VOBA-1610 file (N, C-alpha, C; in pm, whole numbers, padded with zeros to 5 digits, always signed):
BEGIN
Met+15386+20011+03274Met+15371+19955+03139Met+15224+19924+03113Arg+15177+19963+02993Arg+15037+19937+02961Arg+15015+19788+02932Asp+14897+19736+02968Asp+14865+19599+02933Asp+14803+19597+02793Ile+14786+19475+02741Ile+14736+19460+02604Ile+14597+19520+02588Ala+14513+19506+02689Ala+14376+19559+02680Ala+14377+19711+02666Thr+14466+19777+02740Thr+14475+19923+02731Thr+14527+19966+02595Ile+14630+19896+02546Ile+14685+19928+02414Ile+14579+19912+02306Asn+14504+19803+02312Asn+14398+19781+02213Asn+14289+19887+02223Ala+14258+19931+02345Ala+14157+20035+02364Ala+14204+20166+02303Ile+14331+20200+02322Ile+14386+20323+02264Ile+14379+20317+02112Arg+14412+20201+02056Arg+14405+20184+01910Arg+14262+20198+01860Ser+14169+20144+01936Ser+14028+20154+01896Ser+13981+20299+01895Val+14018+20374+01999Val+13981+20516+02004Val+14043+20590+01887Ala+14170+20563+01857Ala+14238+20630+01747Ala+14169+20600+01614Ala+14125+20476+01596Ala+14059+20438+01471Ala+13927+20511+01453Val+13847+20516+01559Val+13718+20587+01551Val+13742+20737+01536Ala+13842+20789+01606Ala+13872+20933+01596Ala+13909+20973+01455Ala+13981+20885+01383Ala+14021+20917+01246Ala+13900+20940+01157Gln+13790+20870+01185Gln+13668+20889+01106Gln+13601+21023+01135His+13639+21085+01244His+13580+21213+01283His+13685+21324+01285Ala+13794+21304+01210Ala+13904+21400+01211Ala+13860+21539+01167Glu+13769+21545+01072Glu+13726+21676+01020Glu+13648+21755+01124Ile+13600+21690+01228Ile+13532+21758+01338Ile+13628+21783+01453Leu+13705+21681+01489Leu+13791+21690+01608Leu+13907+21787+01589Val+13975+21779+01476Val+14096+21860+01458Val+14066+22010+01462Pro+13962+22059+01391Pro+13930+22201+01405Pro+13889+22240+01547Glu+13828+22147+01621Glu+13793+22176+01761Glu+13919+22199+01843Trp+14019+22115+01822Trp+14141+22122+01902Trp+14235+22233+01856Leu+14230+22264+01726Leu+14321+22365+01669Leu+14238+22466+01590Pro+14158+22547+01659Pro+14061+22633+01591Pro+14122+22744+01506Glu+14249+22777+01527Glu+14310+22885+01451Glu+14361+22840+01315Gly+14352+22710+01287Gly+14403+22659+01160Gly+14304+22673+01047Lys+14345+22621+00932Lys+14257+22621+00816Lys+14284+22497+00732Arg+14185+22460+00655Arg+14197+22339+00574Arg+14270+22369+00444Gln+14362+22279+00407Gln+14427+22281+00277Gln+14419+22140+00221Ala+14330+22121+00124Ala+14306+21989+00066Ala+14266+21892+00177Thr+14344+21787+00201Thr+14309+21688+00303Thr+14386+21709+00433Glu+14442+21829+00453Glu+14521+21855+00573Glu+14470+21980+00645Trp+14495+21984+00775Trp+14466+22100+00858Trp+14599+22167+00890Val+14613+22293+00850Val+14739+22366+00865Val+14720+22473+00971Cys+14810+22478+01067Cys+14793+22570+01179Cys+14928+22599+01243Arg+14926+22683+01344Arg+15046+22704+01425Arg+15050+22597+01533Asn+15168+22576+01588Asn+15182+22478+01696Asn+15163+22549+01830Pro+15054+22522+01901Pro+15028+22594+02026Pro+15118+22553+02141Thr+15198+22446+02123Thr+15285+22401+02232Thr+15418+22476+02236Arg+15444+22560+02136Arg+15568+22637+02135Arg+15537+22779+02087Ala+15637+22863+02088Ala+15618+23004+02049Ala+15609+23015+01898Asp+15501+22966+01844Asp+15478+22964+01700Asp+15374+23070+01667Arg+15415+23175+01601Arg+15325+23288+01578Arg+15239+23273+01454His+15287+23195+01358His+15217+23189+01231His+15194+23043+01190Ala+15082+23020+01120Ala+15056+22887+01067Ala+15151+22859+00951Gly+15172+22731+00925Gly+15252+22697+00809Gly+15347+22582+00830Ser+15375+22545+00954Ser+15468+22435+00977Ser+15402+22314+01043Phe+15281+22329+01094Phe+15214+22221+01168Phe+15099+22169+01083Phe+15106+22041+01045Phe+15007+21982+00955Phe+14945+21859+01020Val+14813+21847+01007Val+14742+21729+01056Val+14661+21672+00940Ser+14680+21543+00913Ser+14603+21479+00808Ser+14459+21459+00854Leu+14365+21501+00772Leu+14224+21479+00800Leu+14177+21344+00747Val+14271+21267+00693Val+14240+21134+00643Val+14267+21028+00749Asp+14390+21030+00805Asp+14426+20926+00902Asp+14472+20980+01036Gly+14475+21113+01052Gly+14511+21171+01180Gly+14660+21186+01204Cys+14744+21146+01110Cys+14888+21167+01126Cys+14917+21316+01129Trp+15017+21355+01208Trp+15050+21497+01221Trp+15200+21515+01224His+15245+21636+01184His+15388+21662+01174His+15414+21811+01190Asp+15515+21843+01269Asp+15565+21980+01280Asp+15695+21986+01201Phe+15693+22054+01086Phe+15810+22058+01000Phe+15914+22158+01048Ala+15887+22227+01157Ala+15989+22313+01217Ala+16072+22236+01319Thr+16006+22154+01401Thr+16076+22083+01507Thr+16101+21936+01477Gly+16025+21881+01382Gly+16037+21739+01355Gly+15945+21653+01439Asp+15870+21713+01531Asp+15774+21636+01612Asp+15666+21578+01521Ser+15623+21456+01552Ser+15521+21392+01468Ser+15451+21283+01546Gly+15339+21238+01491Gly+15263+21130+01553Gly+15175+21063+01451Gly+15131+20941+01483Gly+15061+20861+01385Gly+14910+20860+01394Asp+14852+20928+01495Asp+14706+20928+01505Asp+14660+21042+01595Leu+14528+21056+01609Leu+14473+21169+01684Leu+14485+21152+01835Val+14497+21031+01883Val+14523+21013+02027Val+14662+21067+02059Ala+14759+21035+01974Ala+14895+21089+01994Ala+14894+21241+01984Leu+14813+21295+01894Leu+14803+21441+01882Leu+14745+21501+02009Gly+14639+21441+02062Gly+14580+21491+02185Gly+14679+21489+02300Ala+14753+21379+02314Ala+14853+21369+02420Ala+14958+21478+02406Tyr+14998+21507+02282Tyr+15099+21609+02254Tyr+15046+21749+02286Leu+14925+21778+02242Leu+14869+21912+02262Leu+14836+21939+02408Trp+14786+21838+02478Trp+14739+21857+02615Trp+14844+21820+02720Asn+14959+21770+02671Asn+15069+21732+02760Asn+15023+21629+02864Val+14959+21524+02815Val+14912+21416+02902Val+14959+21282+02845Arg+14941+21176+02922Arg+14973+21042+02874Arg+14875+21001+02765Gln+14918+20907+02681Gln+14829+20861+02575Gln+14702+20797+02632Thr+14714+20728+02744Thr+14595+20669+02806Thr+14495+20777+02845Asp+14545+20886+02902Asp+14456+20996+02941Asp+14395+21063+02818Ala+14477+21082+02714Ala+14425+21141+02591Ala+14318+21052+02530Ala+14342+20921+02530Ala+14243+20828+02474Ala+14112+20835+02551Arg+14121+20851+02683Arg+14000+20861+02766Arg+13921+20987+02730Ile+13992+21098+02711Ile+13926+21224+02675Ile+13858+21213+02539Val+13930+21157+02442Val+13875+21143+02307Val+13758+21044+02306Ala+13771+20937+02383Ala+13662+20839+02391Ala+13534+20902+02444Asp+13547+20986+02546Asp+13430+21056+02600Asp+13367+21144+02494Arg+13453+21212+02416Arg+13402+21301+02311Arg+13328+21222+02204Leu+13372+21100+02178Leu+13312+21019+02072Leu+13200+20928+02123Gly+13174+20932+02253Gly+13069+20848+02309Gly+13106+20701+02318Leu+13236+20673+02333Leu+13282+20535+02347Leu+13297+20501+02495Cys+13261+20380+02530Cys+13276+20332+02668Cys+13369+20211+02665Leu+13494+20232+02709Leu+13595+20127+02705Leu+13650+20106+02845Pro+13609+20001+02914Pro+13653+19977+03052Pro+13805+19970+03067Ala+13876+19930+02962Ala+14022+19921+02970Ala+14087+20057+02992Leu+14013+20165+02965Leu+14063+20300+02989Leu+14022+20352+03125Gly+13965+20265+03207Gly+13930+20305+03343Gly+13790+20362+03356Lys+13706+20342+03255Lys+13568+20391+03259Lys+13474+20276+03297Pro+13377+20298+03381Pro+13283+20191+03417Pro+13199+20149+03297Asp+13171+20021+03289Asp+13090+19968+03180Asp+12942+19980+03218Val+12874+20079+03160Val+12733+20102+03193Val+12643+20071+03073Met+12698+20007+02970Met+12621+19981+02850Met+12536+19855+02863Thr+12428+19856+02789Thr+12347+19735+02777Thr+12416+19641+02677Arg+12366+19518+02669Arg+12425+19423+02575Arg+12413+19473+02432Glu+12298+19533+02399Glu+12278+19584+02263Glu+12374+19700+02233Gln+12391+19790+02330Gln+12483+19902+02311Gln+12627+19854+02296Arg+12662+19753+02374Arg+12798+19700+02368Arg+12825+19638+02231Glu+12727+19567+02177Glu+12742+19505+02046Glu+12750+19611+01937Ala+12667+19715+01948Ala+12671+19823+01850Ala+12807+19893+01852Gln+12862+19913+01971Gln+12995+19975+01980Gln+13102+19884+01921Arg+13090+19753+01944Arg+13188+19660+01889Arg+13189+19666+01736Val+13070+19669+01677Val+13060+19677+01531Val+13118+19810+01482Arg+13089+19918+01553Arg+13139+20050+01515Arg+13292+20053+01519Val+13349+20002+01627Val+13495+20003+01642Val+13561+19913+01539Gln+13504+19796+01517Gln+13562+19703+01420Gln+13564+19763+01280Ala+13455+19826+01241Ala+13450+19890+01109Ala+13551+20003+01100Ala+13564+20080+01208Ala+13659+20191+01209Ala+13803+20140+01199Glu+13834+20032+01268Glu+13970+19977+01264Glu+14004+19923+01125Gln+13908+19859+01060Gln+13932+19809+00924Gln+13955+19924+00827Glu+13873+20028+00840Glu+13889+20145+00753Glu+14019+20217+00782Ala+14055+20227+00910Ala+14179+20294+00947Ala+14300+20219+00891Gly+14295+20086+00895Gly+14405+20007+00839Gly+14420+20028+00690Arg+14307+20033+00619Arg+14312+20057+00474Arg+14368+20194+00443Leu+14319+20296+00515Leu+14367+20432+00492Leu+14513+20447+00529Arg+14554+20381+00638Arg+14693+20391+00682Arg+14789+20334+00578Gln+14750+20221+00520Gln+14836+20160+00419Gln+14848+20250+00296Arg+14735+20306+00253Arg+14737+20395+00137Arg+14817+20521+00167Glu+14797+20577+00286Glu+14867+20700+00323Glu+15017+20676+00336Gln+15058+20560+00387Gln+15200+20529+00398Gln+15266+20520+00262Gln+15196+20460+00167Gln+15250+20452+00031Gln+15265+20591-00030Gln+15163+20675-00011Gln+15170+20810-00064Gln+15276+20893+00006Arg+15291+20873+00139Arg+15391+20947+00215Arg+15532+20909+00171His+15552+20781+00146His+15684+20735+00099His+15717+20798-00035Gln+15618+20807-00123Gln+15641+20868-00253Gln+15673+21016-00238Arg+15602+21085-00148Arg+15630+21227-00125Arg+15771+21247-00068Gln+15814+21156+00018Gln+15949+21166+00073Gln+16054+21152-00036Lys+16031+21063-00131Lys+16126+21046-00241Lys+16133+21172-00326Leu+16018+21233-00353Leu+16016+21356-00431Leu+16085+21470-00355Thr+16064+21476-00224Thr+16127+21580-00143Thr+16278+21560-00138Ala+16324+21436-00134Ala+16468+21409-00137Ala+16530+21462-00266Cys+16459+21446-00377Cys+16508+21502-00505Cys+16513+21654-00499Arg+16412+21713-00438Arg+16410+21860-00424Arg+16526+21906-00336Ala+16553+21834-00228Ala+16664+21870-00139Ala+16796+21864-00215Phe+16814+21760-00294Phe+16937+21745-00372Phe+16954+21861-00470Glu+16844+21902-00533Glu+16850+22014-00627Glu+16881+22145-00556Leu+16820+22168-00438Leu+16848+22289-00362Leu+16995+22300-00326Leu+17052+22190-00280Leu+17193+22190-00242Leu+17282+22210-00364Gly+17240+22154-00478Gly+17319+22169-00600Gly+17324+22312-00650Arg+17220+22390-00624Arg+17216+22530-00668Arg+17273+22625-00563Ala+17292+22577-00441Ala+17337+22664-00332Ala+17487+22686-00336Glu+17532+22782-00257Glu+17674+22813-00245Glu+17723+22769-00108Val+17854+22768-00092Val+17913+22740+00039Val+17874+22852+00135Ala+17835+22817+00256Ala+17790+22918+00352Ala+17903+23013+00389Thr+17868+23140+00405Thr+17966+23241+00443Thr+17976+23254+00594Pro+18097+23269+00649Pro+18113+23282+00794Pro+18045+23406+00853Ser+18012+23503+00767Ser+17950+23626+00816Ser+17798+23617+00826His+17742+23499+00803His+17598+23483+00817His+17557+23517+00960Pro+17448+23593+00979Pro+17409+23638+01115Pro+17394+23524+01215Tyr+17339+23411+01173Tyr+17322+23300+01266Tyr+17456+23246+01312Leu+17550+23234+01220Leu+17683+23184+01256Leu+17758+23283+01343Met+17740+23411+01314Met+17805+23515+01396Met+17751+23511+01538Lys+17621+23496+01551Lys+17560+23492+01685Lys+17607+23370+01763Lys+17618+23257+01695Lys+17660+23133+01761Lys+17812+23122+01772Arg+17884+23211+01702Arg+18031+23212+01700Arg+18086+23078+01651Leu+18030+23037+01537Leu+18067+22909+01479Leu+18110+22925+01334Gln+18197+22837+01290Gln+18236+22831+01150Gln+18131+22754+01070Pro+18116+22783+00941Pro+18008+22721+00864Pro+18027+22572+00838Gly+18150+22523+00848Gly+18170+22380+00824Gly+18121+22341+00685Asn+18039+22238+00678Asn+17988+22191+00548Asn+17844+22235+00522Leu+17809+22353+00573Leu+17677+22410+00544Leu+17676+22475+00407Tyr+17556+22488+00353Tyr+17535+22559+00228Tyr+17452+22683+00257Gln+17444+22771+00157Gln+17366+22893+00173Gln+17292+22923+00044Ser+17163+22955+00058Ser+17080+22996-00054Ser+17017+23129-00019Gly+17062+23236-00083Gly+17017+23368-00046Gly+17062+23400+00096Asn+16965+23431+00182Asn+16997+23461+00322Asn+16985+23340+00413Asp+16945+23226+00359Asp+16919+23108+00441Asp+17034+23009+00438Leu+17065+22953+00554Leu+17159+22842+00562Leu+17085+22712+00531Leu+17153+22620+00466Leu+17095+22489+00435Leu+17178+22381+00502Val+17113+22300+00583Val+17179+22189+00653Val+17136+22060+00585Pro+17224+21995+00508Pro+17184+21870+00441Pro+17163+21757+00541Leu+17058+21680+00521Leu+17026+21567+00607Leu+17033+21438+00525Tyr+17088+21335+00587Tyr+17113+21208+00518Tyr+17044+21093+00591Asn+17021+20985+00518Asn+16983+20861+00585Asn+17110+20783+00616Val+17095+20667+00678Val+17212+20592+00724Val+17293+20535+00608Cys+17236+20536+00488Cys+17310+20490+00369Cys+17388+20603+00303Gly+17376+20725+00356Gly+17449+20838+00300Gly+17375+20913+00191Glu+17247+20885+00173Glu+17168+20953+00070Glu+17105+21079+00128Val+17105+21188+00050Val+17037+21310+00091Val+16887+21286+00093Val+16822+21316+00206Val+16678+21293+00216Val+16600+21420+00251Asn+16668+21522+00303Asn+16597+21643+00344Asn+16699+21754+00366Val+16648+21871+00396Val+16730+21988+00428Val+16663+22063+00541Gln+16742+22106+00638Gln+16691+22201+00736Gln+16733+22341+00692Ile+16636+22431+00687Ile+16661+22569+00647Ile+16667+22655+00773Ile+16776+22732+00787Ile+16793+22820+00903Ile+16797+22964+00852Ser+16703+23045+00897Ser+16696+23185+00856Ser+16798+23267+00935Pro+16826+23390+00893Pro+16923+23473+00965Pro+16889+23494+01112Asp+16759+23495+01147Asp+16721+23515+01287Asp+16709+23383+01364Gly+16749+23272+01302Gly+16753+23144+01372Gly+16630+23058+01359Arg+16529+23102+01286Arg+16411+23016+01266Arg+16450+22897+01179Lys+16396+22780+01213Lys+16435+22656+01144Lys+16312+22589+01084Met+16333+22527+00969Met+16224+22460+00900Met+16281+22346+00815Phe+16216+22229+00821Phe+16249+22121+00729Phe+16165+22135+00603Leu+16209+22073+00495Leu+16127+22069+00375Leu+16003+21986+00404Arg+15891+22039+00363Arg+15765+21967+00387Arg+15765+21833+00314Asp+15713+21732+00379Asp+15700+21596+00327Asp+15833+21521+00322Gly+15940+21582+00370Gly+16069+21513+00370Gly+16086+21425+00492Gln+16175+21327+00481Gln+16205+21240+00594Gln+16276+21319+00703Val+16230+21304+00825Val+16296+21363+00942Val+16339+21252+01038Gln+16248+21161+01067Gln+16280+21052+01159Gln+16390+20965+01102Gly+16499+20953+01175Gly+16612+20873+01130Gly+16707+20946+01038Ala+16675+21071+01002Ala+16764+21152+00918Ala+16856+21235+01007Phe+16974+21270+00955Phe+17071+21341+01038Phe+17173+21414+00951His+17247+21504+01015His+17356+21577+00952His+17488+21523+01007Val+17588+21510+00921Val+17717+21453+00960Val+17824+21562+00958Met+17908+21564+01061Met+18015+21662+01071Met+18144+21592+01112Gly+18257+21644+01064Gly+18386+21590+01106Gly+18427+21467+01028Ser+18505+21382+01091Ser+18565+21266+01027Ser+18473+21144+01038Phe+18375+21140+00950Phe+18280+21029+00946Phe+18224+21021+00804Asp+18266+20918+00730Asp+18224+20900+00592Asp+18119+20790+00586Leu+17995+20829+00560Leu+17887+20731+00553Leu+17902+20636+00435Met+17979+20676+00334Met+17997+20591+00218Met+18105+20486+00240Ala+18185+20501+00345Ala+18287+20401+00377Ala+18221+20278+00439Pro+18274+20160+00413Pro+18210+20038+00465Pro+18222+20021+00615Glu+18327+20078+00674Glu+18351+20060+00816Glu+18323+20187+00896Ala+18292+20170+01022Ala+18272+20284+01112Ala+18406+20346+01146Pro+18408+20475+01181Pro+18535+20536+01224Pro+18585+20474+01353Glu+18717+20479+01373Glu+18776+20420+01492Glu+18754+20506+01616His+18729+20636+01596His+18708+20726+01709His+18559+20733+01746Asp+18531+20797+01860Asp+18393+20814+01905Asp+18314+20899+01806Val+18187+20866+01791Val+18093+20948+01714Val+17989+21002+01812Tyr+17983+21133+01824Tyr+17889+21197+01915Tyr+17756+21222+01842Val+17646+21193+01908Val+17513+21215+01852Val+17444+21322+01936Cys+17409+21434+01874Cys+17348+21545+01947Cys+17219+21587+01879Glu+17158+21693+01930Glu+17033+21743+01870Glu+17063+21836+01752Gly+17083+21964+01777Gly+17090+22062+01671Gly+17228+22080+01610Trp+17229+22149+01493Trp+17354+22173+01422Trp+17451+22255+01506Ala+17404+22360+01573Ala+17493+22446+01650Ala+17560+22369+01764Thr+17487+22277+01824Thr+17546+22193+01929Thr+17658+22108+01872Gly+17632+22046+01757Gly+17734+21963+01694Gly+17856+22043+01652Ala+17833+22162+01596Ala+17945+22245+01554Ala+18029+22290+01673Ala+17964+22318+01786Ala+18038+22356+01906Ala+18124+22240+01956Leu+18070+22119+01956Leu+18148+22002+01997Leu+18270+21985+01908Leu+18252+22004+01780Leu+18360+21984+01683Leu+18464+22095+01693Gln+18417+22218+01705Gln+18505+22335+01699Gln+18570+22367+01833Tyr+18498+22350+01941Tyr+18543+22398+02072Tyr+18601+22287+02159Trp+18544+22167+02146Trp+18591+22055+02228Trp+18672+21954+02147Asn+18695+21985+02018Asn+18781+21902+01933Asn+18735+21757+01922Val+18604+21738+01924Val+18547+21605+01897Val+18575+21571+01750Met+18599+21446+01722Met+18638+21405+01586Met+18520+21395+01490Ala+18407+21345+01539Ala+18292+21323+01450Ala+18163+21346+01527Val+18067+21411+01460Val+17938+21442+01521Val+17827+21411+01422Val+17719+21358+01475Val+17597+21337+01398Val+17486+21416+01466Cys+17419+21503+01391Cys+17314+21590+01448Cys+17177+21534+01411Ala+17102+21494+01512Ala+16969+21435+01490Ala+16862+21540+01468Met+16891+21667+01495Met+16807+21783+01469Met+16697+21807+01572Asn+16658+21708+01651Asn+16564+21731+01760Asn+16575+21617+01860Ala+16522+21640+01980Ala+16538+21543+02088Ala+16473+21409+02056Gly+16353+21414+01998Gly+16282+21290+01969Gly+16350+21202+01867Asn+16438+21261+01786Asn+16505+21184+01681Asn+16635+21122+01728Leu+16682+21156+01848Leu+16809+21101+01897Leu+16808+20949+01896Lys+16701+20890+01948Lys+16697+20744+01957Lys+16690+20680+01820His+16619+20742+01726His+16607+20685+01592His+16741+20688+01519Val+16812+20799+01533Val+16943+20811+01467Val+17044+20717+01532Ala+17047+20715+01664Ala+17142+20627+01734Ala+17118+20481+01698Met+16992+20441+01691Met+16961+20302+01659Met+16990+20270+01513Ala+16970+20367+01424Ala+17003+20345+01282Ala+17153+20320+01266Leu+17234+20399+01337Leu+17379+20380+01331Leu+17419+20248+01395Arg+17356+20215+01507Arg+17387+20088+01574Arg+17350+19969+01486Glu+17236+19977+01418Glu+17193+19866+01334Glu+17284+19850+01213Arg+17337+19962+01162Arg+17427+19950+01046Arg+17565+19898+01086Tyr+17620+19954+01193Tyr+17760+19923+01227Tyr+17775+19825+01343Gly+17668+19798+01415Gly+17678+19708+01529Gly+17773+19760+01635Ser+17848+19669+01696Ser+17941+19708+01803Ser+18067+19775+01750Arg+18080+19785+01617Arg+18201+19845+01559Arg+18202+19996+01571Ile+18089+20057+01604Ile+18085+20202+01619Ile+18071+20238+01766Ser+18151+20336+01808Ser+18148+20384+01947Ser+18068+20513+01952Leu+17949+20506+02007Leu+17858+20621+02010Leu+17860+20687+02147Val+17844+20819+02148Val+17825+20896+02271Val+17710+20992+02245Ile+17606+20986+02324Ile+17495+21081+02311Ile+17531+21208+02387Ala+17536+21320+02315Ala+17563+21450+02376Ala+17430+21523+02391Gly+17368+21509+02507Gly+17232+21558+02525Gly+17222+21704+02564Asp+17106+21762+02535Asp+17073+21894+02587Asp+17027+21879+02732Asp+17057+21978+02813Asp+17015+21979+02953Asp+16910+22088+02970Asp+16784+22054+02940Asp+16675+22152+02942Asp+16628+22175+03085Arg+16715+22234+03165Arg+16686+22251+03308Arg+16567+22341+03334Ala+16543+22435+03244Ala+16435+22531+03265Ala+16300+22478+03217Ser+16298+22360+03154Ser+16174+22303+03102Ser+16126+22191+03192Lys+15996+22182+03209Lys+15937+22080+03295Lys+15974+21940+03245Gly+16028+21860+03335Gly+16063+21723+03300Gly+16193+21708+03225Asn+16260+21819+03195Asn+16389+21818+03123Asn+16383+21724+03003Pro+16307+21762+02898Pro+16290+21671+02784Pro+16420+21635+02713Gly+16516+21728+02710Gly+16643+21698+02645Gly+16718+21587+02715Ser+16726+21595+02847Ser+16793+21493+02926Ser+16722+21359+02915Arg+16590+21362+02920Arg+16512+21239+02913Arg+16533+21169+02778Ala+16530+21247+02669Ala+16547+21188+02536Ala+16689+21134+02517Ala+16788+21205+02569Ala+16927+21160+02556Ala+16951+21030+02631Asn+16899+21022+02751Asn+16916+20900+02830Asn+16843+20782+02767Glu+16726+20807+02711Glu+16652+20701+02643Glu+16729+20650+02523Ala+16785+20743+02444Ala+16863+20703+02326Ala+16986+20623+02366Ala+17054+20666+02472Ala+17174+20594+02519Ala+17139+20454+02566Leu+17026+20441+02634Leu+16984+20310+02683Leu+16952+20216+02567Leu+16880+20266+02467Leu+16842+20183+02353Leu+16962+20142+02270Ala+17055+20236+02249Ala+17171+20210+02164Ala+17287+20147+02240Gly+17276+20140+02371Gly+17383+20080+02450Gly+17511+20160+02444Cys+17504+20289+02478Cys+17623+20374+02468Cys+17626+20475+02582Tyr+17733+20553+02585Tyr+17750+20653+02688Tyr+17664+20776+02657Val+17641+20857+02760Val+17571+20984+02744Val+17645+21091+02822Thr+17650+21211+02767Thr+17717+21322+02835Thr+17631+21447+02821Phe+17645+21538+02918Phe+17570+21663+02919Phe+17665+21779+02950Pro+17625+21901+02919Pro+17707+22017+02956Pro+17727+22023+03107Glu+17846+22058+03149Glu+17876+22078+03291Glu+17877+22228+03318Trp+17774+22275+03386Trp+17753+22418+03401Trp+17839+22477+03512Pro+17910+22584+03481Pro+17988+22652+03585Pro+17895+22723+03683Pro+17942+22752+03803Pro+17861+22831+03897Pro+17823+22965+03835Gly+17697+23001+03849Gly+17650+23128+03795Gly+17592+23121+03656Ala+17603+23005+03589Ala+17546+22992+03455Ala+17393+22991+03465Ser+17329+23066+03376Ser+17183+23078+03378Ser+17117+22943+03352Pro+17008+22912+03421Pro+16935+22787+03394Pro+16871+22783+03257Asp+16865+22898+03189Asp+16810+22901+03054Asp+16907+22841+02952Leu+17034+22828+02988Leu+17131+22766+02899Leu+17108+22615+02899Ser+17117+22553+02782Ser+17080+22411+02778Ser+17176+22322+02700Asp+17244+22373+02598Asp+17323+22283+02515Asp+17471+22321+02513Phe+17550+22246+02439Phe+17695+22267+02439Phe+17734+22398+02370Asn+17653+22447+02277Asn+17683+22578+02219Asn+17659+22688+02321Asp+17554+22673+02403Asp+17531+22769+02511Asp+17650+22771+02607Leu+17700+22653+02641Leu+17815+22645+02732Leu+17939+22707+02669Met+17960+22681+02541Met+18073+22740+02470Met+18068+22892+02475Leu+17952+22948+02445Leu+17937+23094+02445Leu+17958+23151+02584Trp+17908+23082+02686Trp+17924+23129+02824Trp+18072+23131+02862Glu+18144+23025+02830Glu+18285+23018+02866Glu+18368+23119+02788Met+18334+23142+02663Met+18408+23240+02583Met+18387+23381+02637Glu+18269+23406+02694Glu+18241+23539+02748Glu+18299+23558+02887His+18291+23454+02972His+18329+23470+03112His+18471+23426+03143Asp+18530+23345+03056Asp+18666+23298+03081Asp+18746+23297+02951Pro+18758+23413+02886Pro+18819+23416+02752Pro+18967+23381+02752Asp+19038+23401+02862Asp+19182+23377+02864Asp+19216+23229+02854Asn+19124+23145+02901Asn+19151+23001+02902Asn+19090+22928+02783His+19026+23004+02692His+18959+22936+02580His+18982+23015+02452
//
């Protein structure tokens, strides 16, 4: 656990870094390009071939991947994400780049008294400016989210019920459930805990996924099965919380689960689970249905699922892989497809 001095040092580095975002961000993401006050690029941490879903604010350093839902609030968090290191390590790297000497980050204090005072003034001014910009940016971001929610509602209103012959559904061997379709794209409506539409996930025929830009992702989710968000009480049966739509549909269709909530990505599991817990308290019985990312370093799916279960005080379950199942399989839809192919008589 970080001590207060380390946390404050990380915040100081983030504040100074925000003032140099127009230099640092292009250095770290050289393939991107500027659009107004944002840097738009591909996400180098995944198989992202084209720019267009990864945005970094050149004002306050906030960043968001509208394909995966990954996001962060400053450039230290961005560095940790891009370089796959701890925030303390990222802060140390950024501090060196900015010429900051902060002993709380494990660097020796070699400054003179005058240099130390000059750095204190620099950091203090940066923190004050960062606070002002953060407040303004949060207000503007909230307004953009409201406008995007209206756009999502309009998209769903013009869309049709999804057809079972959609290539993505055929590949996953799933029924469309309560999905919509606009042209060749599937639309997955996302709600907040009050039952209001806040965003849409768009799934192309080849499985590429994208959220509406500027829409709420954290704490937003898709609901499947017997769970009415507009009802005052929680359902009497278990509510499973998983990552993607296909995982939730497999749980509902193949394992006869009564209700599923899809958080859309691993990092959002804890936010969705806690939102449901805060609304319903102990009256809702939650089960986290995690991905088992066995082929990925550190198994991020398992780690996120266990963290969400711990925070929300609920059970967690993972796919139980039969002997011979490929380690590349990770979620309940993968398990469903494997069992349907290898043991069709029993399923």
